[in-house]
LOKOL-284599 format. One record per residue (C-alpha): residue number from 1; x, y, z; residue in one letter. Coordinates in pm, 1 decimal, padded with zeros to 6 digits. Example, Ala and Ser with C-alpha at 12.3 -4.5 7.8 and 13.67 -1.06 7.14 Angstrom:
// residues 2
   num          x          y          z   residuo
     1    01230.0   -00450.0    00780.0         a
     2    01367.0   -00106.0    00714.0         s
***
This chain:
// residues 243
   num          x          y          z   residuo
     1   -12815.9    01985.6   -09209.0         m
     2   -12614.7    02301.6   -09271.6         f
     3   -12607.2    02369.9   -08897.7         a
     4   -12472.7    02017.8   -08832.7         a
     5   -12204.0    02065.8   -09099.1         a
     6   -12098.6    02394.0   -08940.0         r
     7   -12076.6    02223.6   -08600.2         d
     8   -11850.1    01950.6   -08741.6         v
     9   -11630.0    02209.3   -08913.4         t
    10   -11601.2    02416.2   -08594.6         e
    11   -11519.9    02106.3   -08391.4         r
    12   -11244.8    02003.8   -08635.1         k
    13   -11104.5    02355.7   -08632.5         r
    14   -11103.9    02353.0   -08252.1         f
    15   -10938.5    02009.6   -08237.4         e
    16   -10670.9    02120.7   -08484.7         r
    17   -10601.4    02435.9   -08284.1         a
    18   -10585.4    02231.6   -07963.7         l
    19   -10344.7    01984.5   -08125.3         h
    20   -10118.6    02266.4   -08242.5         e
    21   -10122.4    02423.7   -07896.4         k
    22   -10030.8    02090.1   -07737.9         n
    23   -09734.7    02061.1   -07975.1         i
    24   -09623.0    02412.8   -07877.6         e
    25   -09653.4    02330.1   -07506.7         l
    26   -09462.1    02004.4   -07550.4         e
    27   -09184.6    02189.0   -07734.9         h
    28   -09171.5    02455.5   -07463.3         a
    29   -09152.2    02184.3   -07197.0         s
    30   -08862.8    02015.3   -07379.5         c
    31   -08681.3    02347.2   -07412.4         m
    32   -08730.6    02414.9   -07040.3         k
    33   -08597.3    02069.4   -06948.2         t
    34   -08296.3    02114.7   -07175.8         e
    35   -08226.8    02458.8   -07028.1         f
    36   -08247.8    02329.9   -06669.7         l
    37   -08020.0    02036.0   -06754.2         a
    38   -07761.4    02267.1   -06911.8         t
    39   -07769.0    02514.9   -06622.5         m
    40   -07747.9    02234.1   -06368.9         s
    41   -07443.8    02088.1   -06544.6         h
    42   -07268.3    02425.3   -06572.9         e
    43   -07319.9    02492.8   -06200.2         l
    44   -07237.3    02143.7   -06076.4         r
    45   -06900.9    02122.2   -06253.4         t
    46   -06726.3    02402.9   -06054.3         p
    47   -06928.8    02324.5   -05740.1         l
    48   -06786.1    01972.7   -05749.1         n
    49   -06442.6    02112.9   -05657.7         a
    50   -06571.3    02379.9   -05416.3         i
    51   -06799.3    02149.9   -05216.3         i
    52   -06591.6    01833.3   -05253.9         g
    53   -06258.9    01974.7   -05136.6         f
    54   -06410.3    02192.7   -04861.8         s
    55   -06603.5    01895.3   -04725.2         e
    56   -06289.9    01679.6   -04724.9         a
    57   -06099.8    01952.5   -04538.0         l
    58   -06389.9    02022.4   -04300.0         k
    59   -06422.7    01657.3   -04200.4         d
    60   -06050.7    01605.3   -04142.3         g
    61   -05964.3    01383.5   -04438.0         l
    62   -05648.8    01591.2   -04493.8         m
    63   -05555.5    01646.0   -04128.3         g
    64   -05670.9    01860.4   -03839.8         e
    65   -05749.9    02230.1   -03888.6         l
    66   -05723.6    02522.9   -03648.9         s
    67   -06048.9    02667.0   -03516.0         d
    68   -06027.3    02961.7   -03757.7         n
    69   -05952.0    02734.6   -04053.6         q
    70   -06242.4    02507.7   -03957.4         q
    71   -06477.1    02807.3   -03943.4         e
    72   -06367.3    02943.0   -04282.6         y
    73   -06382.9    02604.8   -04454.3         i
    74   -06730.6    02544.4   -04309.1         s
    75   -06841.6    02881.4   -04447.2         d
    76   -06709.1    02787.5   -04793.6         i
    77   -06882.3    02449.3   -04778.6         f
    78   -07216.2    02595.8   -04662.4         t
    79   -07206.8    02878.3   -04917.2         s
    80   -07127.4    02634.3   -05197.7         g
    81   -07435.9    02429.5   -05115.9         q
    82   -07656.8    02737.8   -05154.3         l
    83   -07567.7    02739.3   -05524.1         w
    84   -07647.0    02372.7   -05568.7         l
    85   -07952.3    02324.8   -05797.8         p
    86   -08172.5    02021.3   -05832.8         l
    87   -08030.4    01802.8   -05558.5         r
    88   -08080.9    01430.7   -05590.8         t
    89   -08262.4    01266.2   -05294.8         p
    90   -07936.7    01100.8   -05182.7         a
    91   -07752.6    01433.5   -05178.6         q
    92   -08036.5    01607.8   -04997.9         a
    93   -08025.1    01338.9   -04727.8         a
    94   -07646.1    01363.1   -04701.8         a
    95   -07668.8    01738.8   -04648.4         a
    96   -07880.8    01698.2   -04335.3         q
    97   -07687.8    01706.7   -04004.2         p
    98   -07687.9    01352.3   -03798.0         p
    99   -06819.0    01132.7   -06035.5         g
   100   -06883.3    00779.5   -06592.1         v
   101   -06713.0    00692.0   -06246.8         v
   102   -06683.9    00315.8   -06248.6         a
   103   -06565.6    00104.7   -05960.9         v
   104   -06429.5   -00233.0   -06061.4         a
   105   -06395.1   -00527.2   -05828.4         a
   106   -06033.2   -00641.8   -05789.6         p
   107   -05938.8   -00886.9   -06065.6         l
   108   -05749.0   -01211.1   -06017.0         a
   109   -05424.2   -01054.9   -06137.5         a
   110   -05432.5   -00798.0   -05856.4         i
   111   -05278.3   -00878.0   -05519.3         a
   112   -05558.6   -00986.1   -05280.6         p
   113   -05514.0   -00695.3   -05038.4         r
   114   -05429.1   -00429.5   -05296.4         e
   115   -05717.5   -00213.9   -05413.6         r
   116   -05643.4   -00028.3   -05736.4         i
   117   -05888.8    00220.0   -05885.6         a
   118   -05870.4    00377.2   -06230.6         l
   119   -06027.1    00725.0   -06233.9         v
   120   -06154.9    00819.3   -06581.2         v
   121   -06210.2    01195.8   -06570.6         e
   122   -06102.5    01474.5   -06808.2         d
   123   -06140.2    01751.4   -06547.5         d
   124   -05816.1    01764.1   -06345.9         e
   125   -05978.3    01914.6   -06035.3         r
   126   -06249.3    01647.8   -06030.0         a
   127   -05992.4    01372.4   -06085.2         a
   128   -05778.3    01510.2   -05802.3         d
   129   -06077.3    01517.6   -05565.4         l
   130   -06169.5    01156.3   -05645.8         i
   131   -05805.4    01051.9   -05600.6         r
   132   -05789.3    01220.1   -05259.1         l
   133   -06110.5    01051.7   -05141.2         l
   134   -06009.6    00707.3   -05267.0         l
   135   -05659.2    00725.8   -05126.8         e
   136   -05811.6    00812.8   -04788.7         a
   137   -05986.8    00473.9   -04810.6         e
   138   -05668.8    00284.9   -04898.1         g
   139   -05698.0    00269.0   -05277.4         f
   140   -05404.9    00302.0   -05513.9         t
   141   -05540.0    00543.1   -05775.8         v
   142   -05457.2    00562.1   -06146.9         l
   143   -05594.1    00820.5   -06389.8         h
   144   -05710.6    00819.4   -06752.9         a
   145   -05838.8    01136.2   -06920.8         a
   146   -06037.2    00955.2   -07193.2         s
   147   -06266.2    00656.8   -07230.7         a
   148   -06034.6    00509.9   -07495.0         e
   149   -05741.2    00501.4   -07252.5         d
   150   -05966.1    00359.0   -06981.3         a
   151   -06073.8    00067.2   -07201.5         l
   152   -05708.6   -00029.0   -07248.3         l
   153   -05647.0   -00029.9   -06873.4         l
   154   -05978.5   -00169.3   -06751.8         a
   155   -05885.9   -00540.2   -06781.7         p
   156   -05593.1   -00490.3   -06541.8         q
   157   -05734.5   -00252.4   -06281.6         h
   158   -06036.8   -00151.1   -06078.2         s
   159   -06217.8    00137.9   -06247.2         l
   160   -06378.8    00479.9   -06172.4         l
   161   -06542.2    00686.1   -06497.9         m
   162   -06700.0    01025.1   -06583.1         d
   163   -06991.6    01051.4   -06831.7         i
   164   -06897.7    01352.6   -07046.6         q
   165   -06553.6    01287.0   -07193.8         l
   166   -06371.0    01399.3   -07508.4         p
   167   -06419.2    01145.9   -07787.9         g
   168   -06612.5    00843.6   -07664.8         m
   169   -06833.7    00928.4   -07367.4         d
   170   -06863.5    00733.7   -07045.1         g
   171   -07190.3    00568.1   -07141.8         l
   172   -07037.3    00428.6   -07460.6         g
   173   -06736.4    00300.5   -07267.5         a
   174   -06959.1    00139.0   -07006.2         t
   175   -07164.3   -00035.0   -07274.7         a
   176   -06845.0   -00178.1   -07428.6         l
   177   -06723.1   -00297.9   -07089.9         l
   178   -07052.5   -00474.0   -07022.7         k
   179   -07051.6   -00641.3   -07365.5         q
   180   -06705.3   -00792.6   -07311.9         d
   181   -06702.0   -01108.0   -07098.7         s
   182   -06358.9   -01012.5   -06963.2         a
   183   -06489.5   -00685.2   -06813.5         t
   184   -06867.7   -00739.0   -06785.9         a
   185   -06846.3   -00808.0   -06411.2         a
   186   -06681.7   -00472.4   -06337.7         i
   187   -06933.3   -00267.6   -06134.3         p
   188   -06972.9    00084.9   -06272.6         v
   189   -07071.3    00396.1   -06078.0         i
   190   -07177.4    00687.5   -06297.3         a
   191   -07042.4    01014.1   -06154.1         l
   192   -07169.8    01308.7   -06353.1         t
   193   -07284.2    01670.9   -06345.4         a
   194   -07580.6    01559.5   -06560.8         m
   195   -07833.6    01537.6   -06279.5         a
   196   -08176.1    01512.6   -06443.4         m
   197   -08391.4    01203.2   -06394.4         k
   198   -08356.2    01116.3   -06763.3         a
   199   -07976.4    01124.7   -06727.9         d
   200   -07990.3    00872.2   -06446.1         q
   201   -08205.2    00643.7   -06661.1         e
   202   -07950.5    00667.9   -06946.2         k
   203   -07673.0    00552.3   -06714.3         t
   204   -07882.9    00255.3   -06603.6         r
   205   -07957.5    00153.8   -06962.3         l
   206   -07586.0    00177.2   -07048.1         a
   207   -07510.6   -00074.0   -06773.1         g
   208   -07398.6    00146.4   -06482.8         c
   209   -07448.6   -00021.0   -06145.6         d
   210   -07484.6    00301.8   -05945.7         a
   211   -07526.6    00673.3   -06006.4         y
   212   -07388.4    00977.9   -05823.1         i
   213   -07463.2    01334.3   -05932.8         a
   214   -07194.2    01596.3   -05883.5         k
   215   -07091.4    01769.2   -05668.0         p
   216   -06933.1    01457.2   -05522.6         l
   217   -06994.9    01390.4   -05152.2         r
   218   -06746.4    01146.9   -05005.4         y
   219   -07000.9    00963.4   -04788.8         k
   220   -07212.4    00891.3   -05096.2         e
   221   -06905.1    00765.0   -05284.5         l
   222   -06793.9    00545.5   -04994.7         y
   223   -07145.6    00402.5   -04956.6         a
   224   -07156.7    00312.2   -05328.0         a
   225   -06814.9    00146.6   -05312.6         i
   226   -06910.2   -00044.7   -04998.5         d
   227   -07234.4   -00159.8   -05162.8         s
   228   -07065.4   -00279.0   -05482.1         l
   229   -06740.2   -00416.3   -05342.7         l
   230   -06861.6   -00524.4   -04998.9         g
   231   -06573.3   -00355.9   -04817.3         t
   232   -06770.9   -00337.8   -04495.2         g
   233   -06597.7   -00016.2   -04387.5         k
   234   -06792.7    00210.9   -04150.4         p
   235   -06894.1    00531.7   -04323.7         q
   236   -06688.3    00833.6   -04212.0         a
   237   -06605.2    00663.1   -03883.3         a
   238   -06236.2    00661.7   -03971.5         d
   239   -06229.2    01040.7   -03982.0         h
   240   -06398.1    01104.7   -03650.1         g
   241   -06638.7    01369.7   -03777.3         k
   242   -06982.1    01384.6   -03935.0         s
   243   -07123.6    01616.7   -04200.5         v
***
């Protein structure tokens, strides 16, 4: 009897120790995930400008380059990609040889052939890159640096929105847009340096219709716009070059 009691006590002690160890491992795993998410975000934010602008220059979106300029820009683009952590599958595919950003469908008040996009982005370099890429596709581009300003303009214009913003974030703004019958039909593309799988799920739950992780690649942006707005434009064919 005493032996049986000792066995039960030992088993309970072992189970308690195992439970405590599992809690420690779970905490360590959460800390690791949080660390990777933070490092990914901190790297992706500057890489968005380095890779985005160099790719646009390399592929002729801003005019033809000399041979030397093409070589140097290609070196910048290639070197920037070496620093890119945790690529999404779409970005990994785009890198092989051959961003809440929300895109709103044109509203009735907009001229039928005029495509107006509102870029909601507090980083000026990121906003400038998105503007350049959209203007290359024929969009008239407006800019708001906060979600609050974007909500005031959304009913009149097509929309493009970042996730991390001062004040209200992009997810909160997207949720409000989707709850309002006047703006619920606006398709939303999340463009963010938050590139973990859990971040993508958060954008989906908030109502985003597509997700692009920074650094922004113009082919991925154009494909998302074409999918949501049905523009039917051939990807990168207008620029005569491939990545």
